[in-house]
C-alpha positions, 0 to 999 in steps of 0.5 A, a space after each residue: 518524540 516531543 512537540 518540537 520534533 512534531 513541528 519540524 520540517 516535513 521536507 525529507 531533504 532537510 531535517 531542520 526545525 521550523 520553529 526557533 526554539 527547537 533548533 537542537 531537536 531534528 527529525 532524522 529521516 531514514 533516507 535510502 535514496 538521498 538526492 544529494 550524495 558525496 559521490 555524484 554518480 550515486 546521487 545521479 542514480 538515486 535521482 533516477 530511482 526516485 524518478 522511477 518511483 514517480 513513474 510507478 505512481 503514475 502507472 498505479 493511478 492508471 491501474 486504479 482507473 482501469 480497475 474501476 472500469 473492470 468493476 463496472 464491466 463485471 457488474 454490468 455483465 453480471 447484471 445484464 445476463 439472465 436472470 436480469 439484475 440478479 447476482 448469484 454467489 459466484 457473481 458476488 464473489 467476483 464483484 467483491 474480488 474486483 472491488 478489493 483489487 481496486 482498494 489494494 491498488 489504492 493502498 499500494 499507491 498510498 505506500 508509494 506516495 508516502 515513500 516519495 514524501 517522507 523516505 520512510 517505509 510505512 511498515 504499518 501500512 505495508 502490513 495492512 496492505 498485505 493483510 488486505 490482499 490476503 483477505 481478498 484471496 480468502 474471500 474469493 477462494 473456491 473451496 472445491 478447487 483448493 487443497 488442504 495444504 494451500 488452505 493451511 498456507 493461506 492460514 499461516 500467512 493470515 496468522 503471520 500478518 495478523 500478528 505482525 500488524 498487532 505488533 506494529 500497532 502495539 509498538 505505536 501505542 
């Protein structure tokens, strides 16, 4: 898109250009849930769904705060047990898992916020979030307790998400 399209309104409800010289060019948002619809019932239902997404975003913030508390709790309990102020490898993996869970929750919140702000599903961010989630799983894997099939499945998911991310990033260039 050109400079005129970049200067258009960020409001997803109206795709009117902000500057007068770009009146012929507008950004067309992928509106799945427009608040104004020719059928009043459908418009009302769309507003309910958008309100539900807002509630989910508030709940996600609460989950993030809860996750931070969990990280603090995990660190405190692991460091307060004998031997004091030392972590073994399993403790480190559980701590990393708790940290990454909070980061994944933050990424999901960002996805929700972008969805609410633009009505565009940010595919690159969704794939990156999924890649982070499967990476968390790989980091905390206990190789003594998993089967080879499970490991092959995770490898296939990582490969698929990695290729997807590369393709989405390549297209953006």
